[in-house]
Backbone of each chain as ProteinMPNN parsed JSONL, in Angstrom:
{"seq_chain_A": "XXXXXXXXXXXXXXXXXXXXXXXXXXXXXXXXXXXXXXXXXXXXXXXXXXXXXXXXXXXXXXXXXXXXXXXXXXXXXXXXXXXXXXXXXXXXXXXXXXXXXXXXXXXXX", "coords_chain_A": {"N_chain_A": [[-11.289, 13.532, -4.837], [-8.995, 13.564, -2.504], [-5.772, 13.614, -3.886], [-1.929, 12.047, -4.155], [0.849, 13.06, -5.738], [3.468, 11.332, -7.35], [6.926, 11.492, -8.23], [10.05, 10.741, -9.503], [8.444, 8.285, -11.592], [10.288, 6.041, -12.287], [13.404, 5.148, -11.333], [16.56, 4.998, -12.359], [19.612, 4.169, -10.873], [23.365, 4.636, -10.343], [25.264, 2.166, -7.875], [25.795, 4.005, -5.199], [25.564, 6.395, -5.747], [23.096, 9.47, -5.123], [19.114, 9.319, -4.385], [16.213, 10.437, -4.609], [13.133, 10.676, -4.059], [9.718, 12.235, -4.853], [6.64, 13.631, -3.598], [3.387, 14.914, -4.138], [1.032, 17.228, -3.372], [-2.196, 18.777, -4.217], [-3.282, 19.666, -2.128], [-3.248, 20.379, 1.643], [-1.448, 17.878, 3.875], [-2.853, 15.951, 6.099], [-1.226, 14.065, 6.773], [1.615, 12.321, 6.54], [3.166, 9.007, 5.108], [5.624, 6.794, 4.682], [6.319, 4.049, 2.42], [7.93, 0.914, 1.544], [8.274, -1.139, -1.122], [9.591, -4.185, -1.771], [10.532, -5.949, -4.733], [8.376, -8.258, -5.973], [7.223, -8.26, -3.552], [5.542, -7.129, -0.534], [4.417, -4.027, 0.653], [6.077, -1.846, 2.978], [6.04, -0.843, 5.583], [7.297, 2.295, 6.531], [7.881, 5.149, 7.679], [6.113, 7.75, 9.445], [5.309, 10.791, 8.468], [4.264, 13.944, 10.532], [4.3, 16.876, 11.458], [4.474, 20.121, 10.467], [7.451, 20.987, 8.231], [8.83, 18.922, 9.202], [11.279, 16.669, 10.286], [12.977, 13.559, 9.374], [14.809, 10.95, 10.263], [16.152, 7.558, 9.089], [19.015, 5.991, 8.971], [20.602, 6.076, 6.171], [18.498, 7.19, 5.05], [16.455, 10.085, 4.35], [13.603, 11.986, 5.374], [11.34, 14.151, 4.393], [8.794, 16.996, 5.662], [6.915, 19.218, 3.954], [6.689, 22.617, 4.068], [4.362, 24.145, 4.08], [2.849, 21.642, 4.326], [1.904, 19.914, 1.513], [3.768, 18.841, 0.641], [6.188, 16.108, 0.17], [9.113, 14.448, 1.005], [11.632, 11.807, -0.269], [14.996, 11.357, 1.013], [17.419, 8.882, -0.35], [21.056, 8.499, 0.361], [24.038, 7.609, -1.292], [23.438, 5.02, -2.396], [22.684, 1.634, -2.31], [22.632, -1.88, -3.283], [20.381, -3.596, -1.962], [18.753, -1.401, -1.775], [16.911, -1.786, -3.855], [13.733, -1.177, -4.812], [10.252, -0.779, -4.84], [9.419, 2.9, -3.721], [6.72, 3.867, -1.57], [4.745, 7.058, -1.324], [2.071, 8.061, 1.008], [-1.227, 8.928, 2.369], [-3.371, 10.413, 4.697], [-6.703, 10.441, 4.359], [-9.687, 10.743, 5.338], [-10.907, 8.161, 6.053], [-9.794, 6.853, 4.706], [-6.824, 5.71, 3.015], [-5.295, 7.287, 0.837], [-2.522, 6.368, -1.503], [0.172, 7.537, -3.421], [1.657, 6.937, -6.924], [4.163, 5.634, -6.66], [7.573, 5.17, -6.706], [10.146, 3.71, -8.503], [12.806, 2.108, -8.129], [15.889, 1.33, -9.186], [19.234, -0.034, -8.82], [22.166, 0.127, -10.175], [24.846, -2.179, -9.898]], "CA_chain_A": [[-10.792, 13.292, -3.795], [-7.302, 14.243, -2.538], [-4.886, 12.645, -4.359], [-0.869, 12.624, -3.892], [1.259, 12.286, -6.754], [4.674, 11.001, -6.627], [7.67, 11.751, -9.215], [9.694, 9.88, -10.763], [7.924, 7.038, -11.638], [11.344, 5.182, -12.593], [14.769, 5.822, -11.786], [18.116, 4.075, -12.302], [21.295, 4.903, -10.318], [24.451, 3.775, -9.916], [25.541, 1.885, -6.578], [27.042, 5.013, -4.519], [24.627, 7.585, -5.591], [21.929, 9.357, -4.179], [18.312, 8.974, -5.188], [15.39, 11.18, -4.088], [11.805, 11.021, -4.562], [9.035, 13.69, -4.212], [5.173, 13.233, -3.055], [3.183, 16.304, -4.011], [-0.717, 17.171, -3.226], [-2.391, 20.126, -4.09], [-4.105, 20.368, -0.612], [-2.948, 20.105, 2.668], [-1.876, 16.894, 4.207], [-2.516, 15.391, 7.516], [0.605, 13.21, 7.357], [2.647, 11.364, 4.984], [3.297, 8.071, 5.058], [6.056, 6.207, 3.272], [6.217, 2.81, 2.249], [8.617, 0.407, 0.675], [7.685, -2.683, -1.355], [10.651, -4.983, -2.702], [10.27, -6.843, -6.122], [7.718, -9.851, -5.382], [7.134, -8.201, -1.879], [4.693, -6.462, -0.362], [4.639, -2.966, 1.053], [6.263, -2.159, 3.983], [5.645, 0.922, 6.428], [9.086, 2.816, 6.579], [7.773, 6.19, 8.663], [5.332, 8.975, 8.861], [5.308, 12.601, 9.558], [2.801, 14.558, 10.818], [4.663, 18.234, 11.725], [4.843, 20.996, 9.178], [8.742, 21.103, 8.176], [9.301, 17.877, 9.947], [12.385, 15.976, 8.965], [12.854, 12.511, 10.024], [16.471, 10.293, 9.306], [17.016, 6.334, 9.218], [20.232, 5.437, 8.478], [20.863, 6.839, 4.79], [17.28, 7.473, 4.556], [16.154, 11.046, 4.947], [12.243, 12.16, 5.214], [10.883, 15.552, 4.972], [7.448, 16.999, 5.227], [6.983, 20.201, 3.178], [6.802, 23.37, 5.406], [2.68, 24.065, 3.491], [2.224, 20.106, 4.239], [1.66, 19.401, 0.762], [4.743, 17.931, -0.467], [7.511, 15.128, 1.336], [10.295, 13.699, -0.261], [12.764, 10.43, 0.583], [16.26, 10.744, 0.115], [18.273, 7.993, -0.027], [22.319, 8.578, 0.277], [24.714, 6.308, -1.134], [22.106, 3.849, -2.367], [22.791, 0.516, -2.442], [21.644, -2.749, -4.41], [19.602, -3.597, -1.272], [17.783, -0.215, -1.708], [16.254, -1.863, -4.819], [12.347, -1.122, -4.944], [9.102, 0.936, -4.914], [8.761, 3.502, -2.507], [5.121, 4.508, -2.038], [3.921, 8.259, -0.55], [0.454, 7.884, 1.267], [-1.797, 10.402, 3.047], [-5.041, 9.946, 5.509], [-8.323, 12.029, 3.859], [-10.606, 10.752, 6.304], [-10.953, 6.548, 6.414], [-8.713, 6.255, 3.375], [-4.741, 5.987, 3.109], [-4.459, 7.107, -0.201], [-1.229, 5.873, -1.977], [0.741, 7.679, -4.472], [1.821, 5.897, -7.928], [5.354, 4.876, -6.345], [8.988, 5.35, -7.713], [10.419, 2.2, -8.312], [14.284, 2.837, -7.94], [16.551, 0.428, -9.609], [20.631, 0.55, -8.569], [23.541, -0.683, -10.642], [26.021, -2.446, -8.794]], "C_chain_A": [[-9.16, 13.505, -3.772], [-6.636, 12.625, -3.569], [-3.205, 12.908, -4.147], [0.029, 11.818, -5.418], [2.774, 12.253, -6.484], [5.736, 11.018, -8.024], [8.858, 11.118, -8.67], [9.342, 8.695, -10.626], [9.496, 6.062, -11.53], [12.53, 6.128, -12.116], [15.642, 4.614, -11.41], [19.041, 4.98, -11.684], [21.871, 3.899, -10.434], [24.785, 3.416, -8.812], [26.162, 3.257, -6.554], [26.548, 6.116, -4.618], [23.715, 7.66, -5.124], [20.759, 9.328, -4.799], [16.919, 9.937, -4.093], [13.806, 11.064, -4.863], [10.923, 12.015, -4.026], [7.81, 13.34, -4.36], [4.5, 14.806, -3.255], [1.247, 16.036, -4.299], [-0.981, 18.736, -3.247], [-3.436, 20.593, -2.876], [-3.908, 19.916, 0.911], [-3.1, 18.752, 3.042], [-2.142, 16.633, 5.686], [-1.42, 15.086, 8.291], [0.563, 12.98, 6.097], [3.114, 10.138, 5.608], [4.21, 7.713, 4.032], [6.676, 5.119, 3.364], [7.496, 2.009, 1.435], [7.947, -1.184, 0.139], [8.936, -3.086, -2.412], [9.923, -5.414, -4.176], [9.99, -7.868, -5.603], [7.183, -9.861, -4.206], [5.914, -7.72, -1.701], [5.008, -5.036, 0.377], [4.903, -3.008, 2.581], [6.793, -1.074, 4.869], [7.233, 1.109, 6.841], [8.851, 4.203, 7.821], [6.71, 7.303, 8.365], [5.542, 10.246, 9.85], [4.136, 12.88, 9.776], [2.976, 16.268, 10.772], [4.904, 18.884, 10.445], [6.607, 20.93, 9.3], [9.436, 19.703, 8.739], [10.242, 17.332, 8.892], [12.756, 14.645, 10.0], [14.264, 11.566, 9.258], [16.244, 8.645, 10.078], [18.168, 6.429, 8.428], [20.716, 6.424, 7.522], [19.527, 7.344, 3.917], [16.837, 8.754, 5.255], [14.632, 11.347, 4.362], [12.0, 13.791, 5.343], [9.535, 15.861, 4.801], [7.41, 18.397, 4.906], [6.502, 21.511, 4.589], [4.681, 23.68, 5.095], [2.456, 22.443, 3.992], [1.953, 20.181, 3.066], [2.647, 18.779, 0.038], [5.711, 17.035, 0.97], [8.458, 14.529, 0.023], [11.141, 12.426, 0.585], [13.412, 10.77, -0.285], [17.03, 9.761, 0.667], [20.097, 8.33, -0.611], [23.092, 7.417, 0.011], [23.85, 4.934, -1.295], [22.91, 2.411, -2.776], [22.362, -0.703, -3.033], [20.731, -3.313, -2.946], [18.247, -2.5, -1.19], [16.484, -0.345, -2.735], [14.857, -2.256, -3.991], [10.943, -0.152, -5.003], [9.027, 1.439, -3.513], [7.674, 4.41, -2.754], [4.817, 5.819, -0.905], [2.558, 7.528, -0.276], [0.186, 8.843, 2.091], [-2.823, 9.757, 3.398], [-5.937, 10.951, 4.897], [-9.444, 10.667, 4.63], [-10.649, 8.662, 6.767], [-9.886, 5.833, 5.396], [-7.129, 6.691, 3.357], [-4.711, 5.916, 1.553], [-2.812, 7.091, -0.583], [-0.921, 6.857, -3.478], [1.296, 6.92, -5.968], [3.117, 5.181, -7.55], [6.394, 5.628, -7.0], [9.714, 4.034, -7.523], [12.071, 2.584, -8.519], [15.346, 1.033, -8.095], [18.276, 0.632, -9.271], [21.318, -0.722, -9.157], [24.802, -1.116, -10.222], [27.308, -2.255, -9.585]], "O_chain_A": [[-8.36, 13.581, -4.705], [-6.888, 11.437, -3.774], [-2.991, 14.101, -3.936], [-0.053, 10.7, -5.926], [3.31, 12.945, -5.619], [5.223, 10.459, -8.993], [8.863, 10.889, -7.46], [9.765, 7.982, -9.716], [9.637, 5.388, -10.509], [12.684, 7.33, -12.333], [15.542, 3.697, -10.595], [19.218, 6.181, -11.89], [21.496, 2.735, -10.572], [24.736, 4.439, -8.129], [26.851, 3.713, -7.466], [26.855, 6.984, -3.801], [23.119, 6.699, -4.638], [20.946, 9.301, -6.016], [16.951, 9.9, -2.862], [13.53, 11.351, -6.028], [11.167, 12.614, -2.978], [7.641, 12.622, -5.346], [4.973, 15.77, -2.654], [0.548, 15.252, -4.942], [-0.385, 19.637, -2.659], [-4.146, 21.595, -2.793], [-4.581, 18.947, 1.265], [-4.165, 18.16, 2.869], [-1.452, 17.291, 6.465], [-0.893, 15.352, 9.37], [-0.086, 13.234, 5.083], [3.498, 10.266, 6.771], [4.037, 8.004, 2.848], [7.547, 4.977, 4.222], [8.043, 2.722, 0.593], [7.356, -2.045, 0.792], [9.204, -2.544, -3.484], [8.778, -5.085, -4.485], [10.762, -8.53, -4.91], [6.723, -10.864, -3.658], [5.115, -7.823, -2.631], [6.184, -5.019, 0.741], [4.338, -3.772, 3.364], [7.906, -0.558, 4.77], [8.054, 0.316, 7.301], [9.612, 4.237, 8.788], [6.476, 7.701, 7.224], [5.76, 10.557, 11.021], [3.124, 12.302, 9.38], [2.119, 16.971, 10.236], [5.44, 18.326, 9.487], [7.077, 20.825, 10.434], [10.653, 19.568, 8.621], [10.283, 17.336, 7.662], [12.796, 14.761, 11.225], [14.586, 11.545, 8.07], [16.178, 8.489, 11.297], [18.2, 6.93, 7.304], [21.192, 7.493, 7.905], [19.424, 7.713, 2.747], [16.772, 8.771, 6.484], [14.345, 11.078, 3.196], [12.427, 14.497, 6.257], [8.911, 15.225, 3.951], [8.02, 19.012, 5.781], [6.107, 21.256, 5.726], [3.871, 23.369, 5.969], [1.248, 22.259, 3.847], [1.177, 21.125, 3.219], [2.449, 18.238, -1.05], [5.82, 17.268, 2.174], [8.444, 14.321, -1.19], [11.192, 12.246, 1.802], [13.243, 10.786, -1.505], [17.32, 9.682, 1.861], [20.359, 8.385, -1.812], [23.034, 6.399, 0.702], [23.684, 4.043, -0.462], [23.762, 2.419, -3.664], [21.242, -0.446, -3.474], [19.757, -3.548, -3.661], [17.13, -2.703, -0.715], [15.475, 0.361, -2.741], [14.687, -3.065, -3.079], [10.87, 1.06, -5.209], [8.729, 0.828, -2.487], [7.537, 5.299, -3.595], [4.673, 5.542, 0.286], [2.027, 6.687, -1.0], [1.049, 9.581, 2.567], [-3.288, 8.784, 2.803], [-5.801, 12.17, 5.006], [-9.746, 9.687, 3.948], [-10.356, 8.216, 7.876], [-9.383, 4.71, 5.354], [-6.538, 7.736, 3.63], [-4.293, 4.932, 0.943], [-1.996, 7.769, 0.041], [-1.694, 6.856, -4.436], [1.169, 5.733, -5.668], [3.265, 4.082, -8.084], [6.168, 6.584, -7.742], [9.801, 3.435, -6.451], [12.31, 3.557, -9.233], [15.402, 0.046, -7.362], [18.605, 1.776, -9.583], [21.218, -1.923, -8.905], [25.773, -0.359, -10.22], [28.399, -2.389, -9.03]]}, "seq_chain_B": "XXXXXXXXXXXXXXXXXXXXXXXXXXXXXXXXXXXXXXXXXXXXXXXXXXXXXXXXXXXXXXXXXXXXXXXXXXXXXXXXXXXXXXXXXXXXXXXXXXXXXXXXXXXXXXXX", "coords_chain_B": {"N_chain_B": [[8.239, -12.441, 8.634], [4.869, -12.339, 10.126], [2.698, -10.884, 11.004], [0.456, -10.606, 9.292], [-1.505, -12.348, 8.134], [-1.953, -14.442, 4.51], [-3.794, -16.474, 2.459], [-5.155, -17.935, -0.661], [-1.339, -17.866, -1.695], [-1.11, -17.712, -4.542], [-3.769, -17.887, -6.709], [-5.555, -19.784, -9.568], [-8.3, -18.73, -11.315], [-11.534, -19.441, -13.179], [-13.563, -17.338, -15.196], [-16.002, -18.157, -14.572], [-16.246, -19.432, -12.415], [-16.43, -19.085, -8.636], [-14.323, -18.034, -5.669], [-12.738, -17.408, -2.337], [-10.803, -15.486, -0.906], [-8.705, -15.546, 1.791], [-7.781, -13.461, 4.932], [-5.826, -12.778, 7.591], [-4.905, -11.533, 10.952], [-2.698, -11.006, 13.58], [-2.168, -9.461, 14.987], [-3.682, -7.826, 16.752], [-5.546, -5.746, 15.67], [-7.399, -3.013, 15.121], [-8.861, -2.13, 12.603], [-9.022, -2.774, 9.183], [-7.971, -4.198, 5.994], [-8.662, -4.349, 2.281], [-6.56, -4.608, -0.682], [-6.365, -3.652, -4.041], [-3.433, -4.269, -6.298], [-2.211, -3.396, -9.556], [-0.085, -3.952, -12.182], [-0.718, -1.957, -13.786], [-1.866, -0.349, -12.202], [-1.268, 2.08, -8.816], [-1.32, 1.556, -5.694], [-4.611, 0.24, -4.716], [-7.434, 1.69, -3.148], [-9.903, -1.075, -1.731], [-11.797, -1.688, 0.55], [-12.128, -0.838, 3.549], [-12.546, -2.163, 6.909], [-13.581, -1.322, 9.805], [-13.669, -2.718, 13.293], [-15.186, -4.597, 12.612], [-17.251, -3.323, 11.288], [-18.203, -2.549, 7.887], [-16.537, 0.193, 6.821], [-15.85, 1.816, 4.625], [-16.256, 1.806, 1.052], [-14.827, 1.816, -1.686], [-16.054, 2.239, -4.484], [-15.976, -0.375, -5.411], [-17.17, -3.084, -7.892], [-19.178, -5.094, -7.82], [-18.878, -8.136, -7.724], [-16.798, -8.315, -6.077], [-17.434, -9.301, -3.225], [-16.866, -8.364, 0.374], [-16.23, -9.938, 3.316], [-16.329, -9.648, 6.961], [-15.719, -11.199, 9.29], [-14.885, -11.134, 12.026], [-12.386, -9.248, 14.55], [-9.874, -10.258, 13.912], [-10.162, -11.541, 11.562], [-10.471, -11.531, 7.684], [-12.237, -11.36, 4.975], [-12.197, -12.177, 1.263], [-14.775, -12.523, -1.437], [-15.271, -13.873, -4.558], [-16.424, -13.475, -7.451], [-17.776, -14.295, -11.051], [-15.698, -13.04, -11.787], [-13.55, -11.22, -14.229], [-10.858, -10.799, -16.754], [-9.48, -8.679, -16.693], [-9.649, -7.658, -13.945], [-7.544, -9.644, -12.839], [-4.784, -9.411, -10.834], [-2.204, -8.34, -7.684], [-3.458, -9.082, -4.821], [-4.15, -7.495, -1.662], [-3.877, -7.904, 1.865], [-4.28, -5.443, 5.184], [-3.203, -4.395, 8.153], [-4.5, -2.303, 10.604], [-3.844, -0.503, 13.92], [-5.735, 1.36, 14.144], [-7.873, 3.627, 12.252], [-5.631, 5.611, 10.419], [-3.359, 5.06, 11.562], [0.243, 3.718, 10.93], [-0.096, 1.071, 8.23], [0.129, -2.804, 7.95], [1.307, -5.187, 5.82], [-0.161, -8.103, 4.424], [1.532, -11.124, 2.64], [0.143, -11.27, 0.364], [-1.917, -12.262, -2.533], [-1.698, -13.537, -5.402], [-3.54, -13.219, -8.227], [-5.188, -14.842, -11.315], [-7.38, -14.291, -13.643], [-9.007, -16.524, -16.131]], "CA_chain_B": [[6.756, -11.764, 9.241], [3.823, -13.553, 10.368], [1.582, -10.763, 11.628], [-0.62, -10.674, 8.541], [-1.15, -13.897, 6.554], [-3.189, -14.193, 3.081], [-4.01, -17.3, 1.996], [-3.87, -18.672, -1.083], [-0.925, -16.917, -2.281], [-1.456, -17.861, -5.483], [-4.923, -18.565, -7.423], [-6.183, -19.297, -10.955], [-9.61, -18.915, -11.383], [-11.977, -19.003, -14.527], [-14.681, -16.328, -14.878], [-17.606, -18.049, -13.799], [-15.906, -19.788, -10.656], [-16.551, -18.541, -7.255], [-13.467, -18.408, -4.97], [-12.296, -16.564, -1.541], [-9.332, -14.785, -0.302], [-8.849, -14.722, 3.024], [-6.731, -12.768, 5.686], [-5.961, -12.816, 8.976], [-3.944, -10.667, 11.638], [-2.04, -11.519, 14.874], [-1.533, -7.968, 15.437], [-4.569, -7.192, 17.562], [-5.288, -4.395, 15.306], [-9.041, -2.57, 15.18], [-9.053, -1.849, 11.353], [-8.572, -4.112, 8.594], [-8.056, -3.486, 4.538], [-8.677, -4.895, 1.077], [-6.195, -3.554, -1.579], [-5.885, -4.052, -5.738], [-2.183, -3.783, -7.044], [-1.919, -4.17, -10.731], [0.993, -3.108, -12.832], [-1.189, -0.582, -14.343], [-2.624, 1.641, -11.312], [-0.736, 2.057, -8.057], [-2.195, 0.496, -4.373], [-6.135, 0.992, -4.867], [-8.079, 0.931, -1.495], [-11.106, -1.255, -2.21], [-12.978, -1.604, 1.306], [-12.031, -1.057, 4.981], [-13.267, -2.564, 8.415], [-13.278, -1.323, 11.664], [-14.035, -3.418, 14.388], [-15.72, -5.64, 11.927], [-18.149, -2.784, 10.256], [-17.577, -1.67, 6.639], [-16.882, 1.844, 6.974], [-15.362, 2.084, 3.233], [-16.36, 1.017, 0.169], [-14.325, 2.26, -2.518], [-16.301, 2.059, -5.395], [-15.958, -1.735, -6.055], [-18.216, -3.571, -8.219], [-20.353, -6.129, -7.028], [-18.459, -9.229, -7.973], [-16.215, -8.866, -5.041], [-17.875, -9.284, -1.536], [-16.203, -8.795, 1.6], [-16.712, -10.375, 4.958], [-15.0, -9.777, 8.34], [-16.94, -12.349, 10.784], [-14.454, -10.755, 14.022], [-11.731, -8.411, 13.625], [-8.735, -10.645, 13.472], [-10.518, -12.444, 9.684], [-10.975, -10.543, 6.667], [-12.395, -12.345, 3.771], [-13.089, -11.676, -0.23], [-15.231, -13.183, -1.946], [-14.791, -13.688, -5.867], [-17.51, -14.524, -8.156], [-17.982, -14.122, -12.372], [-14.603, -12.045, -12.709], [-13.28, -10.545, -15.293], [-9.343, -11.434, -16.722], [-9.046, -7.533, -15.911], [-9.479, -8.084, -12.512], [-6.205, -10.063, -12.618], [-3.579, -8.574, -10.196], [-2.13, -8.803, -7.157], [-4.691, -8.819, -4.123], [-3.572, -7.129, -0.715], [-4.647, -7.6, 2.801], [-3.463, -4.924, 5.485], [-4.587, -4.094, 9.013], [-3.796, -1.022, 11.358], [-4.311, -0.181, 15.271], [-7.094, 1.922, 14.141], [-7.5, 4.796, 11.001], [-4.54, 6.909, 10.032], [-2.092, 4.124, 11.537], [0.763, 2.583, 9.885], [-0.662, -0.731, 7.863], [0.539, -3.777, 8.225], [0.813, -5.678, 4.883], [0.022, -9.423, 4.151], [2.151, -11.146, 1.384], [-0.986, -11.068, -1.075], [-2.712, -13.299, -3.214], [-1.627, -13.004, -6.687], [-4.736, -13.553, -8.837], [-5.196, -14.688, -12.401], [-8.932, -14.947, -14.136], [-8.957, -16.832, -17.154]], "C_chain_B": [[5.697, -12.1, 9.64], [2.731, -12.479, 10.61], [0.395, -10.7, 10.799], [-0.336, -11.544, 7.719], [-2.32, -13.543, 5.425], [-2.833, -15.827, 3.026], [-5.375, -17.795, 0.177], [-2.943, -17.408, -1.157], [-0.851, -16.657, -3.753], [-2.901, -18.128, -6.489], [-5.13, -18.121, -9.102], [-7.703, -19.351, -11.275], [-10.66, -18.525, -13.076], [-13.383, -18.118, -14.28], [-15.844, -16.851, -14.363], [-17.281, -19.111, -12.337], [-16.347, -18.681, -9.545], [-15.191, -19.08, -6.188], [-13.494, -17.342, -3.544], [-11.071, -16.385, -1.115], [-9.543, -14.666, 1.268], [-7.035, -14.755, 3.333], [-6.808, -13.019, 7.078], [-5.124, -12.008, 10.2], [-3.968, -11.224, 12.862], [-2.038, -10.177, 15.494], [-2.514, -7.672, 16.709], [-5.18, -6.397, 17.093], [-7.27, -4.075, 15.084], [-9.385, -2.952, 13.5], [-8.059, -3.096, 10.075], [-8.887, -3.531, 6.245], [-8.139, -4.569, 3.506], [-7.855, -4.252, 0.054], [-6.199, -4.522, -2.776], [-4.55, -3.348, -6.237], [-2.236, -4.247, -8.468], [-0.828, -3.167, -11.426], [0.624, -1.651, -13.437], [-1.311, 0.706, -13.147], [-1.278, 0.756, -9.938], [-1.578, 1.212, -6.969], [-3.79, 1.316, -4.61], [-7.086, 0.236, -4.108], [-9.669, 0.171, -2.084], [-12.102, -1.499, -0.638], [-11.767, -1.409, 2.601], [-12.987, -1.52, 6.134], [-12.795, -1.96, 9.393], [-14.471, -2.101, 12.543], [-14.97, -4.254, 13.507], [-17.303, -4.724, 11.302], [-17.538, -2.525, 9.144], [-17.525, -0.574, 6.5], [-16.636, 2.851, 5.694], [-15.415, 1.351, 2.108], [-15.932, 1.467, -1.092], [-14.935, 2.173, -3.847], [-16.322, 0.568, -6.297], [-16.903, -2.052, -6.635], [-18.511, -4.821, -7.386], [-19.694, -7.515, -6.676], [-17.429, -9.537, -7.09], [-17.232, -8.472, -3.859], [-17.203, -9.681, -0.74], [-16.861, -9.324, 2.527], [-15.993, -10.157, 5.938], [-16.328, -10.092, 9.467], [-15.957, -11.511, 12.113], [-12.96, -9.816, 13.036], [-10.408, -9.319, 13.259], [-8.567, -11.421, 11.943], [-10.8, -11.236, 8.689], [-11.686, -11.546, 5.278], [-12.659, -11.579, 2.119], [-13.263, -12.719, -0.552], [-15.564, -13.017, -3.291], [-15.968, -14.445, -6.11], [-18.007, -13.764, -9.86], [-17.245, -12.898, -12.283], [-14.386, -11.873, -13.818], [-11.845, -10.75, -15.632], [-8.804, -9.648, -16.242], [-8.907, -7.178, -14.268], [-7.74, -9.36, -11.673], [-5.114, -9.167, -11.834], [-3.168, -9.417, -8.815], [-2.8, -8.107, -5.501], [-4.251, -8.648, -2.468], [-3.982, -6.799, 0.481], [-3.665, -6.779, 3.806], [-4.084, -4.483, 6.718], [-3.586, -3.051, 10.287], [-4.779, -0.711, 12.851], [-5.411, 0.544, 14.506], [-6.743, 2.974, 12.704], [-6.451, 5.529, 11.442], [-3.526, 6.153, 10.76], [-1.659, 3.508, 10.652], [0.106, 0.898, 9.608], [0.442, -1.339, 7.817], [0.34, -4.82, 6.603], [0.804, -7.083, 4.788], [0.914, -9.227, 2.85], [1.169, -11.296, 0.327], [-1.381, -11.896, -1.734], [-2.533, -12.738, -4.793], [-2.559, -14.09, -7.76], [-4.683, -13.796, -10.417], [-6.713, -15.028, -12.952], [-8.309, -15.192, -15.301], [-10.041, -16.31, -18.292]], "O_chain_B": [[5.42, -12.351, 8.467], [1.614, -12.974, 10.463], [-0.696, -10.725, 11.37], [0.566, -11.673, 6.891], [-3.226, -12.71, 5.447], [-1.794, -16.318, 3.469], [-6.572, -17.865, 0.458], [-3.312, -16.268, -0.873], [-0.571, -15.54, -4.187], [-2.566, -19.067, -7.212], [-5.018, -17.056, -9.709], [-8.099, -20.493, -11.508], [-10.469, -17.579, -13.84], [-14.114, -18.258, -13.299], [-16.657, -16.149, -13.761], [-18.093, -19.39, -11.454], [-16.546, -17.497, -9.817], [-15.031, -20.273, -5.93], [-14.297, -16.414, -3.641], [-10.312, -17.346, -0.996], [-10.322, -13.911, 1.848], [-5.998, -15.241, 2.881], [-7.82, -13.444, 7.635], [-4.029, -12.245, 9.691], [-4.94, -11.834, 13.306], [-1.854, -10.081, 16.707], [-1.949, -7.246, 17.716], [-5.781, -5.828, 18.005], [-8.134, -4.939, 14.938], [-10.072, -3.928, 13.2], [-7.052, -3.803, 10.118], [-9.682, -2.83, 5.618], [-7.71, -5.683, 3.809], [-8.342, -3.171, -0.276], [-6.089, -5.747, -2.713], [-4.496, -2.155, -6.532], [-2.304, -5.462, -8.652], [-0.74, -1.95, -11.263], [1.3, -0.628, -13.547], [-1.056, 1.91, -13.113], [-0.706, -0.334, -9.951], [-2.379, 0.338, -7.3], [-4.038, 2.521, -4.658], [-7.48, -0.93, -4.129], [-10.452, 0.824, -2.774], [-13.312, -1.459, -0.861], [-10.628, -1.86, 2.476], [-14.166, -1.168, 6.148], [-11.642, -2.076, 9.807], [-15.699, -2.067, 12.466], [-15.816, -4.668, 14.299], [-18.293, -5.361, 10.941], [-16.339, -2.251, 9.204], [-18.518, -0.06, 5.987], [-16.95, 4.036, 5.574], [-14.748, 0.32, 2.017], [-16.911, 1.545, -1.834], [-14.009, 1.955, -4.629], [-16.598, 0.435, -7.49], [-17.908, -1.487, -6.205], [-17.936, -5.269, -6.393], [-19.869, -8.029, -5.571], [-16.993, -10.688, -7.058], [-17.706, -7.344, -3.727], [-16.785, -10.837, -0.675], [-18.083, -9.198, 2.589], [-14.82, -10.511, 5.821], [-17.264, -9.553, 10.057], [-16.543, -11.358, 13.185], [-12.624, -9.71, 11.857], [-9.882, -9.018, 12.187], [-7.553, -11.769, 11.339], [-11.303, -10.161, 9.014], [-11.096, -12.572, 4.94], [-13.277, -10.524, 1.977], [-12.579, -13.721, -0.34], [-16.212, -11.989, -3.486], [-16.459, -15.427, -5.554], [-18.593, -12.682, -9.807], [-17.768, -11.821, -12.568], [-15.13, -12.452, -14.61], [-11.277, -10.954, -14.559], [-7.824, -9.48, -15.516], [-8.07, -6.489, -13.685], [-7.259, -9.615, -10.569], [-4.661, -8.181, -12.415], [-3.478, -10.59, -8.608], [-2.644, -6.944, -5.13], [-3.986, -9.719, -1.924], [-4.456, -5.672, 0.626], [-2.461, -7.01, 3.696], [-5.275, -4.173, 6.691], [-2.411, -3.129, 10.647], [-6.008, -0.687, 12.91], [-6.228, -0.344, 14.265], [-5.621, 3.076, 12.209], [-6.316, 6.007, 12.569], [-2.452, 6.724, 10.565], [-2.27, 2.892, 9.778], [-0.085, -0.044, 10.377], [1.548, -0.814, 7.688], [-0.811, -5.147, 6.314], [1.907, -7.534, 5.098], [1.141, -8.213, 2.191], [1.672, -11.483, -0.781], [-0.894, -12.875, -1.168], [-3.098, -11.752, -5.265], [-2.367, -15.281, -8.004], [-4.078, -12.886, -10.983], [-7.178, -16.119, -12.623], [-7.354, -14.527, -15.703], [-9.943, -16.692, -19.459]]}, "name": "protein", "num_of_chains": 2, "seq": "XXXXXXXXXXXXXXXXXXXXXXXXXXXXXXXXXXXXXXXXXXXXXXXXXXXXXXXXXXXXXXXXXXXXXXXXXXXXXXXXXXXXXXXXXXXXXXXXXXXXXXXXXXXXXXXXXXXXXXXXXXXXXXXXXXXXXXXXXXXXXXXXXXXXXXXXXXXXXXXXXXXXXXXXXXXXXXXXXXXXXXXXXXXXXXXXXXXXXXXXXXXXXXXXXXXXXXXXXXXXX"}
């Protein structure tokens, strides 16, 4: 079945540094959704991308969908301690939303 | 956030026990989901219900039995579980398939 691979699995950054997580698939994706899960919390929807080459921004977060619709990235500029958590990408294949393994972001103050 | 609620929040059970997890969504959504999240694996989809009909069973062992009596409620009945079933069980709902999903807080299950 469809799989989405996420890298890196973990990332430690100093507060103020930038952070990027990547989501890759061997097949063309119909869409990409991004979720954030704080430690001890549950996943919370951030954004959905559907168009080839689409770029969306939410304050310090920039989301991109690749031209071939096989990859996506989430970039955080100037990380803050509130950005700590695990970021998941997910994509729809029929009835199922398949999640990547997540990237756990840790920010050192 | 109270859109999707789950009870209990924590559950400890023996392998011979029978218990049920409950999920309720107050968002008027048509689709509901059960996920399993463990330290070793990412979010694993278990079941999908759309308009009270099960539309997806992702090769889940029969010791997990879902029930959707109406579009607002979803249950997961548990019996003769194994210690490896210990995990966070998350319920989610969405307007329809493919739409953003709203997750509940989860039930932290420990099987002894």
